[in-house]
C-alpha positions in Angstrom: 3.4 -3.5 -20.2 5.6 -0.3 -20.4 2.3 1.5 -20.6 1.4 0.1 -17.2 4.8 1.2 -15.9 4.2 4.7 -17.2 0.9 4.8 -15.5 2.5 3.6 -12.2 5.0 6.4 -12.6 2.7 9.2 -13.7 -0.1 8.7 -11.2 2.2 9.2 -8.2 3.7 12.3 -9.8 0.2 13.8 -10.2 -0.7 13.0 -6.6 2.6 14.3 -5.2 2.5 17.5 -7.2 -1.1 18.3 -6.4 -0.9 18.1 -2.5 0.4 20.8 -0.2 4.0 20.8 0.8 3.5 19.3 4.3 1.6 16.4 2.7 4.1 15.5 0.0 6.2 13.2 2.1 3.1 11.4 3.5 1.7 11.0 0.0 5.0 9.4 -1.2 5.1 7.3 2.0 1.5 6.1 1.4 2.2 5.1 -2.2 5.5 3.4 -1.2 3.7 1.7 1.7 0.8 0.3 -0.4 3.1 -0.9 -3.1 5.5 -2.4 -0.6 2.7 -4.3 1.3 1.4 -5.7 -2.0 4.8 -6.7 -3.3 5.9 -8.2 0.0 2.7 -10.3 0.4 3.2 -11.6 -3.2 6.9 -12.3 -2.6 6.3 -14.1 0.7 3.8 -16.4 -1.0 6.3 -17.2 -3.8 9.1 -17.9 -1.2 6.9 -20.2 0.8 5.3 -22.1 -2.1 8.4 -22.1 -4.3 6.5 -21.7 -7.6 7.0 -18.9 -10.1 4.2 -16.5 -10.5 3.5 -14.9 -13.9 1.9 -11.5 -13.4 1.7 -10.5 -17.1 2.6 -11.9 -20.5 2.6 -10.3 -23.9 4.8 -9.0 -26.6 6.8 -5.8 -27.4 7.6 -4.1 -30.6 11.3 -4.3 -30.1 12.1 -7.7 -28.5 9.1 -9.9 -29.0 8.0 -12.0 -26.0 7.7 -10.1 -22.7 6.6 -11.2 -19.3 6.5 -10.0 -15.7 7.2 -12.9 -13.4 8.3 -13.5 -9.8 10.3 -16.5 -8.8 12.1 -17.0 -5.5 15.1 -14.9 -6.6 12.8 -12.0 -7.7 10.8 -12.4 -4.5 13.9 -12.1 -2.3 15.2 -9.0 -4.1 11.6 -7.5 -4.1 11.5 -7.8 -0.3 14.9 -6.2 0.2 14.0 -3.3 -2.1 10.6 -2.8 -0.4 12.0 -2.7 3.1 14.7 -0.2 2.1 12.2 2.0 0.2 9.9 2.2 3.3 12.8 3.1 5.6 14.2 5.6 3.2 10.9 7.4 2.8 10.3 7.7 6.5 13.9 8.9 7.0 13.5 11.6 4.4 10.8 13.3 6.5 13.3 14.1 9.2 16.3 14.7 7.0 14.7 17.1 4.6 13.0 19.2 7.4 15.8 21.7 7.5 15.5 22.2 3.7 11.9 23.4 3.8 12.9 27.1 3.8 15.6 26.6 1.2 13.9 24.7 -1.6 10.7 25.4 -3.6 7.6 23.3 -3.4 8.3 22.1 -7.0 11.7 21.0 -5.9 10.2 18.7 -3.2 7.5 17.5 -5.6 10.2 16.4 -8.1 12.3 14.8 -5.4 9.5 12.7 -3.9 8.2 11.7 -7.4 11.7 10.5 -8.3 11.9 8.6 -5.0 8.7 6.7 -5.7 9.8 6.2 -9.4 13.1 4.7 -8.2 11.3 2.2 -6.0 8.7 1.2 -8.7 11.4 0.9 -11.4 13.6 -1.3 -9.2 10.7 -3.6 -8.6 10.2 -3.7 -12.3 13.9 -4.6 -12.9 13.8 -7.6 -10.7 10.4 -8.9 -12.0 10.8 -8.2 -15.8 11.6 -11.3 -17.7 11.8 -9.7 -21.1 14.4 -7.5 -22.5 12.3 -4.5 -23.5 10.5 -4.2 -20.1 13.8 -4.8 -18.3 15.6 -2.1 -20.2 12.7 0.3 -19.8 12.7 -0.1 -16.0 16.5 0.0 -15.9 16.5 3.3 -17.7 13.7 4.7 -15.5 15.8 3.6 -12.5 18.8 5.5 -13.8 16.9 8.7 -14.5 15.1 8.6 -11.2 18.3 8.2 -9.3 20.0 11.0 -11.3 17.1 13.3 -10.3 17.6 12.3 -6.7 21.4 12.9 -6.7 21.0 16.5 -8.0 18.8 17.6 -5.1 21.5 20.2 -4.3 21.9 21.2 -7.9 23.2 24.7 -6.9 26.5 23.0 -5.9 28.9 22.5 -8.8 30.4 19.2 -7.5 26.9 17.8 -7.1 26.1 18.5 -10.8 29.4 17.1 -11.9 28.9 13.9 -9.8 25.4 13.4 -11.2 26.5 13.9 -14.8 29.4 11.4 -14.2 26.9 8.9 -12.9 24.5 9.5 -15.8 27.3 9.0 -18.4 28.7 5.8 -16.8 25.2 4.3 -16.4 24.5 4.8 -20.1 27.7 3.1 -21.0 26.5 0.2 -19.0 23.1 0.5 -20.6 24.7 0.3 -24.1 26.4 -3.0 -23.1 23.0 -4.4 -21.8 21.2 -3.3 -25.0 23.9 -5.0 -27.1 23.6 -8.2 -25.0 19.8 -8.4 -25.3 20.0 -7.5 -29.1 22.5 -10.3 -29.6 20.3 -12.7 -27.6 17.2 -11.7 -29.7 19.0 -12.0 -33.0 20.1 -15.6 -32.3 17.0 -17.0 -30.4 14.1 -14.8 -31.5 13.5 -13.9 -27.8 15.2 -11.5 -25.5 14.2 -13.0 -22.2 16.2 -14.4 -19.3 14.7 -17.8 -20.1 16.2 -17.7 -23.5 19.7 -17.4 -22.1 19.9 -21.1 -21.6 19.0 -21.8 -25.2 21.6 -19.3 -26.5 24.4 -20.5 -24.3 23.7 -24.1 -25.4 24.0 -23.3 -29.1 26.5 -20.4 -29.3 29.7 -19.4 -27.5 28.4 -18.2 -24.1 31.4 -16.2 -22.8 31.1 -13.1 -25.1 27.5 -12.6 -24.1 28.3 -13.3 -20.5 31.0 -10.6 -20.7 28.6 -8.1 -22.2 26.1 -8.6 -19.4 28.9 -8.5 -16.7 30.1 -5.1 -18.0 26.5 -3.7 -18.1 25.5 -5.0 -14.7 28.9 -4.5 -13.2 28.7 -0.8 -14.0 25.6 -0.4 -11.9 27.1 -2.6 -9.1 30.3 -0.5 -8.8 32.6 -3.3 -9.8 36.2 -2.6 -10.4 37.3 -0.8 -12.6 33.8 0.6 -13.4 33.3 2.1 -9.9 34.4 5.7 -10.7 30.8 7.1 -10.3 30.3 5.5 -6.9 32.6 7.6 -4.6 31.4 10.8 -6.3 27.7 10.2 -6.4 27.1 9.1 -2.8 28.8 12.1 -1.1 26.9 14.4 -3.4 23.4 12.9 -2.8 21.2 13.4 0.3 21.9 10.7 2.9 18.6 8.9 2.4 19.3 8.8 -1.4 22.8 7.4 -0.7 21.1 4.9 1.6 18.8 3.4 -1.0 21.3 3.7 -3.8 24.0 1.9 -1.9 21.8 -0.4 0.1 19.7 -1.8 -2.8 20.0 0.0 -6.1 23.6 -1.2 -6.8 22.3 -4.7 -6.0 20.2 -4.7 -9.1 23.5 -5.2 -10.9 24.2 -8.2 -8.6 20.7 -9.5 -9.5 21.5 -9.3 -13.2 24.9 -11.0 -12.8 23.2 -13.9 -10.8 20.5 -14.3 -13.5 23.1 -14.6 -16.3 25.4 -16.8 -14.2 22.6 -19.3 -13.6 22.3 -19.8 -17.3 26.0 -20.6 -17.9 26.7 -24.2 -19.0 29.6 -26.1 -17.5 31.2 -26.5 -20.9 30.5 -25.7 -24.5 31.7 -28.1 -27.3 34.1 -29.7 -24.9 35.6 -26.4 -23.7 35.2 -25.4 -20.1 33.0 -22.3 -19.7 31.8 -22.1 -16.1 35.2 -22.7 -14.5 37.0 -19.7 -16.3 33.9 -17.5 -15.7 34.0 -18.4 -12.0 37.7 -17.7 -11.8 37.2 -14.3 -13.4 34.3 -13.4 -11.1 36.4 -14.6 -8.1 39.3 -12.5 -9.2 37.1 -9.5 -9.8 35.5 -9.9 -6.4 38.9 -10.0 -4.6 40.2 -7.0 -6.5 37.0 -5.0 -6.1 36.8 -5.8 -2.4 40.4 -5.0 -1.6 40.5 -1.9 -3.7 37.3 -0.6 -2.1 38.3 -1.2 1.5 41.8 0.1 1.1 40.5 3.4 -0.5 37.8 3.5 2.2 40.4 3.3 5.0 42.2 6.3 3.6 39.1 8.6 3.3 38.3 11.3 5.9 34.9 12.1 4.6 32.2 9.8 6.2 30.0 9.4 3.1 33.0 8.9 0.7 34.3 6.2 3.1 30.9 4.5 3.1 30.7 4.7 -0.7 34.1 2.9 -1.1 32.9 0.4 1.6 29.9 -0.4 -0.7 32.4 -1.3 -3.3 34.1 -3.6 -0.8 30.9 -5.4 0.0 30.1 -5.8 -3.7 33.5 -7.5 -3.9 32.5 -10.0 -1.1 29.3 -10.8 -3.0 31.2 -11.4 -6.2 33.6 -13.7 -4.3 30.6 -15.8 -3.3 29.3 -15.9 -6.9 32.7 -16.8 -8.3 33.1 -19.6 -5.7 29.6 -20.9 -6.5 30.5 -21.1 -10.3 33.8 -22.9 -9.5 32.0 -25.3 -7.1 29.3 -26.2 -9.6 31.8 -26.7 -12.4 33.6 -29.3 -10.3 30.6 -30.9 -8.8 31.1 -29.6 -5.3 27.6 -28.9 -4.2 28.7 -27.5 -0.8 30.9 -24.9 -2.3 28.3 -24.1 -5.0 25.4 -23.7 -2.6 27.3 -21.9 0.2 28.9 -19.5 -2.3 25.6 -18.6 -3.9 23.6 -18.6 -0.7 26.4 -16.6 1.1 26.4 -14.0 -1.8 22.6 -13.6 -1.6 22.6 -13.5 2.2 25.3 -10.8 2.1 23.2 -8.9 -0.3 20.4 -8.8 2.3 22.8 -8.0 5.1 24.5 -5.2 3.3 21.2 -3.5 2.6 20.5 -3.4 6.3 23.8 -2.2 7.8 24.7 0.1 5.0 21.3 1.8 5.1 21.8 2.4 8.8 25.3 3.7 8.4 24.1 6.3 5.8 21.2 7.2 8.1 23.7 7.8 10.8 25.8 9.9 8.5 22.7 11.9 7.6 21.9 12.5 11.3 25.5 13.8 11.9 25.3 16.1 8.8 21.9 17.5 9.8 23.3 18.5 13.2 26.8 19.6 12.4 26.6 20.4 8.6 29.8 18.5 8.0 30.9 15.0 7.1 34.6 15.4 7.6 35.9 12.9 10.3 38.6 15.4 11.5 35.9 18.0 12.6 34.3 15.6 15.1 35.3 13.7 18.2 33.2 13.0 21.3 29.9 13.1 19.3 28.6 10.1 21.3 28.0 12.5 24.2 25.8 14.8 22.1 24.1 12.1 20.0 24.0 8.9 22.1 21.2 7.1 20.3 22.8 7.7 16.9 26.2 6.6 18.3 24.6 3.3 19.5 22.9 2.6 16.2 26.1 3.5 14.3 28.1 1.1 16.5 25.6 -1.7 15.8 25.9 -1.1 12.1 29.7 -0.8 12.4 30.0 -4.2 14.2 27.7 -5.7 11.6 29.7 -4.5 8.6 33.0 -5.7 10.1 31.4 -9.2 10.1 31.8 -9.6 13.9 29.4 -11.8 15.9 26.7 -11.7 17.1 25.3 -9.6 14.1 24.3 -10.3 10.6 27.5 -9.6 8.6 29.2 -12.5 10.4 26.6 -15.0 9.2 26.9 -14.3 5.5 30.7 -14.2 5.5 30.8 -17.3 7.6 28.6 -19.0 4.9 31.1 -18.1 2.2 34.0 -19.1 4.4 32.4 -22.5 5.0 32.1 -23.2 1.3 35.7 -22.1 0.6 37.0 -24.3 3.4 35.1 -27.2 2.0 36.6 -26.5 -1.4 40.1 -26.8 0.2 39.3 -29.9 2.4 37.7 -31.8 -0.4 40.6 -31.1 -2.7 38.3 -30.2 -5.6 39.5 -26.6 -6.0 42.3 -25.9 -3.5 44.0 -23.0 -5.3 40.9 -20.9 -6.2 39.3 -21.6 -2.7 42.5 -20.6 -1.0 42.7 -17.4 -3.0 39.1 -16.6 -2.1 39.8 -17.4 1.5 42.9 -15.2 1.7 41.1 -12.3 -0.1 38.1 -12.5 2.1 40.3 -12.5 5.2 42.3 -9.5 4.1 39.1 -7.6 3.3 37.7 -8.4 6.7 40.8 -7.3 8.5 41.0 -4.0 6.7 37.2 -3.5 7.3 37.9 -3.6 11.1 40.7 -1.0 10.7 38.5 1.2 8.5 35.4 1.3 10.8 37.5 1.5 14.0 38.9 4.7 12.5 35.4 5.9 11.5 33.7 5.3 14.8 36.6 6.3 16.9 37.4 9.6 15.3 33.7 10.6 15.0 32.1 9.5 18.3 35.0 9.0 20.8 37.5 11.3 22.3 37.1 15.0 22.8 35.1 17.4 20.6 37.2 19.4 18.1 34.6 22.0 17.2 31.8 23.9 18.9 29.3 22.4 16.4 30.0 19.0 18.0 29.4 20.4 21.5 26.2 22.1 20.5 24.8 19.2 18.5 21.6 17.5 19.7 20.1 14.1 19.0 18.4 13.5 15.6 14.6 13.8 15.3 12.1 11.0 15.8 11.6 10.2 12.1 15.4 10.0 11.5 15.8 7.6 14.4 12.6 5.7 13.8 13.6 4.9 10.2 16.6 3.0 11.6 14.3 0.5 13.3 13.8 -1.4 10.1 17.5 -2.1 9.2 18.3 -2.6 12.9 15.6 -5.3 13.2 17.1 -7.0 10.1 20.6 -6.9 11.5 19.5 -8.5 14.8 17.1 -11.1 13.3 19.7 -12.4 10.8 22.5 -12.3 13.4 20.6 -14.0 16.3 18.4 -16.4 14.3 20.7 -17.5 11.4 19.3 -21.0 10.9 15.9 -20.2 9.5 17.3 -17.3 7.5 20.0 -19.5 5.9 17.4 -22.2 5.1 15.3 -19.6 3.3 18.1 -18.2 1.3 19.4 -21.7 0.5 16.0 -22.5 -1.1 16.5 -19.4 -3.3 20.0 -20.6 -4.3 19.1 -24.3 -4.7 18.1 -24.1 -8.4 21.6 -22.9 -9.3 23.3 -26.2 -8.1 20.7 -27.7 -9.1 19.6 -29.4 -5.9 16.3 -31.1 -5.3 14.1 -30.2 -2.3 15.0 -33.6 -0.7 18.7 -32.9 -1.3 18.4 -29.4 0.1 16.6 -30.7 3.2 19.5 -33.2 3.8 22.0 -30.4 3.3 20.3 -28.1 5.8 19.9 -30.9 8.3 23.3 -32.5 8.1 26.0 -30.4 6.3 25.0 -26.9 7.6 23.0 -27.7 10.7 25.8 -28.0 13.2 27.7 -25.0 11.7 24.7 -22.7 11.8 23.6 -23.9 15.2 27.1 -23.1 16.5 26.8 -19.6 15.0 23.5 -19.1 16.7 24.7 -20.4 20.1 27.8 -18.2 19.8 25.7 -15.1 19.1 23.3 -15.7 22.1 26.3 -16.5 24.3 27.9 -13.2 23.5 24.7 -11.4 24.1 24.3 -13.1 27.5 27.9 -12.2 28.4 27.4 -8.6 27.5 24.2 -8.4 29.5 25.7 -10.1 32.5 28.7 -7.8 32.5 26.5 -4.8 32.3 24.3 -6.0 35.2 27.5 -6.8 37.3 28.8 -3.4 36.6 25.6 -1.7 37.8 25.5 -3.9 40.9 29.1 -3.1 41.8 28.6 0.6 41.4 25.3 0.7 43.3 26.8 1.7 46.6 29.8 3.6 45.3 30.2 7.2 44.5 31.5 7.9 41.0 34.0 10.7 40.6 35.2 12.2 37.3 38.6 13.7 36.7 41.3 14.2 34.2 43.0 11.1 32.8 46.7 10.8 32.3 47.8 13.2 29.6 50.8 11.2 28.4 53.2 13.8 29.9 51.3 16.8 28.6 50.2 19.2 31.2 47.5 20.8 29.0 46.4 18.3 26.3 44.0 19.7 23.7 41.5 18.0 21.3 44.0 18.6 18.5 46.4 16.1 20.1 44.2 13.1 19.6 44.1 10.9 16.6 42.7 12.3 13.4 41.4 10.2 10.5 44.6 11.0 8.6 47.0 9.9 11.3 44.9 6.8 12.1 45.5 5.3 8.7 48.9 6.7 8.0 50.6 3.3 8.0 48.2 2.0 5.3 48.9 5.1 3.2 52.5 4.2 2.7 51.5 0.8 1.4 48.7 2.1 -0.8 50.7 5.1 -2.2 50.7 3.6 -5.7 46.9 3.4 -5.8 46.1 7.0 -4.9 46.9 10.5 -5.8 47.0 13.0 -2.9 45.9 16.6 -3.2 46.2 19.1 -0.4 43.6 21.8 0.3 44.8 24.8 2.5 48.2 26.0 3.6 50.5 23.6 5.4 53.0 24.6 8.1 56.3 25.7 6.5 59.5 24.2 7.8 60.9 27.7 8.5 58.1 28.5 11.0 59.6 28.0 14.4 56.5 29.2 16.1 53.8 28.4 13.6 50.6 30.3 13.4 47.1 28.7 12.9 46.8 26.7 9.7 44.1 24.7 8.1 45.2 21.9 5.8 43.3 18.9 4.4 44.7 16.0 2.4 42.3 14.3 -0.1 43.1 10.8 -1.4 41.8 10.3 -4.9 41.5 6.9 -6.6 43.9 6.8 -9.7 41.7 4.4 -11.6 38.6 6.5 -10.8 40.3 9.7 -12.0 41.4 7.9 -15.2 37.8 6.7 -15.9 36.4 10.2 -15.3 39.0 12.0 -17.3 38.7 10.0 -20.5 35.0 10.6 -21.0 35.3 14.2 -20.0 38.0 14.7 -22.6 35.9 12.8 -25.2 32.9 15.0 -24.5 35.0 18.2 -24.8 36.5 17.0 -28.1 33.0 16.2 -29.5 31.7 19.6 -28.3 34.6 21.4 -30.1 34.0 19.5 -33.3 30.2 20.2 -33.2 30.8 23.9 -32.5 32.7 24.1 -35.8 29.4 23.5 -37.6 28.0 26.7 -36.2 28.9 29.2 -38.9 25.8 31.4 -38.9 25.6 30.8 -42.6 22.0 29.9 -43.7 23.0 28.4 -47.0 25.4 26.1 -45.2 22.7 25.0 -42.8 20.4 24.2 -45.8 23.3 22.1 -47.3 23.5 20.2 -44.1 19.8 19.3 -44.4 20.1 18.3 -48.0 23.2 16.1 -47.2 21.2 14.4 -44.5 18.3 13.7 -46.8 20.7 12.3 -49.5 22.3 10.0 -46.9 18.9 8.7 -45.9 18.0 8.0 -49.5 21.2 6.1 -50.2 20.9 4.0 -47.1 17.3 3.2 -48.0 18.3 2.1 -51.5 20.9 -0.2 -50.0 18.4 -1.6 -47.5 20.6 -0.5 -44.6 17.7 1.2 -42.8 
């Protein structure tokens, strides 16, 4: 099967490299579109019929039995990935237009080849049932995303971020390889189906921990998130969109797959309960760490990167709650936790894609992503401002949009865990953690939208900015439609996701139908009615405003300047001042660095100064510094072998041959 994957990767490369420059994006879009239609048609059939579909079955040299299958979980992730890939490819046409005279034709060919390869490899990851095919696609996904990140390879920080990402991903790959090797050595198979057999016969938690480390590295789970705030700002916005929107969710897919195989207990010792508690704790810490660091950032893309970490935390809270609920026989907590996690995976792919598209629109017009250089951008880019506002409301989990639906589902399960008395402490911890994350998210994105789009312009680039091109705005239609459909029609969407999550409980079709009809019907109907009521109120207020102003003249004038006779744009809130209160609380988590020259205390009449404060994550710095120091040490040791002495080089070769002979005699190789 890897041969077929290689063909699927090589053929697009040949096509993209062979066409003229202006056709490269359309060639890539055509390939992505054809694959997306095929994948989505197959996935919809699987979701509707509920039966797994085996696309290929065979054997590999390394791990024996291999298969390409699609069940409801694979189908759900395949649709998410496909929608994001189509939107990303369309958006790239508008975003990369201003690079046409800066990059070579080969550069664009490599970029679009990597974009197609990333999409195909992600589909391979969520459909591969065997270890060899899975790891092959996982590595192809890593390499493709690395090539996409280094689009601006002439910038030193871009190369550094890409290398950091590559190293961290291969640490995770090593953990996954060890996990599949252990599974194969004990069961004779390295498939996800063999996980149940292994965990029924051997201690399951060590293998579970290996997979959580490997998948958590890709998902950006604390404390393995150090690559995430570096790679996203360095990559082009459409690459950040697909990486944050769907690529990191392949880590969630892997965690869910392994979690489904966990037994409730092993030889009388609880397994699922402690695993659920760890996942819940990791979710709370990941979510809080991510949103606190996001609130302190003044770079739009870095803020959005940390926000992705926050949403991964929310998903992990749902998975942890589901494991705890199943371990105690609470079907409501188990199903709502897992369904809420999967639903938030869908929702995050929509609103985070649109937020990164908005950041790309801003960068394309102003060549900056620093919040403190903007202000009043809504006047220059009204459509981008509206789309960004919609995504902002959605990510803050406010009704009537989709973020509210998924978080409400998790809340519903946690509240049932408290009311039923089955897991009061863990459910209460999850509830408090989720509430804190939600409150800080409102603070963070109020700061982001307010400092960028509202107020007065701070620079002439903002005043001279114009609206983004048709392709950049048109690509937002796909995630915008997803945000509105899930937010305004939550009942059928939840029922669909509940069918995907039902095998985890496990719950029969009849039991699931009862649950949707009785346990969740009133709640979801209430969410839908609330959403439509809010929409009706907003529309009514708008119509009343227009009617009231129909026969009135509207005058514009200066607002009250708070006592200042000549207020300037510099007197309004900056991103730094907006989150100043939170900085004092989070001072132990961050390391501040200043860029520029601050105003000295001795300056009675200070001259013009430029000074920027950057808030660096202490854990992220630690994770980056240790491997950098390790690579430097290895490099120094290896350089000692370079003596320019030919006889010594010959002795190295003889020593290597002797070592191979000894190991062969001892049957170690």
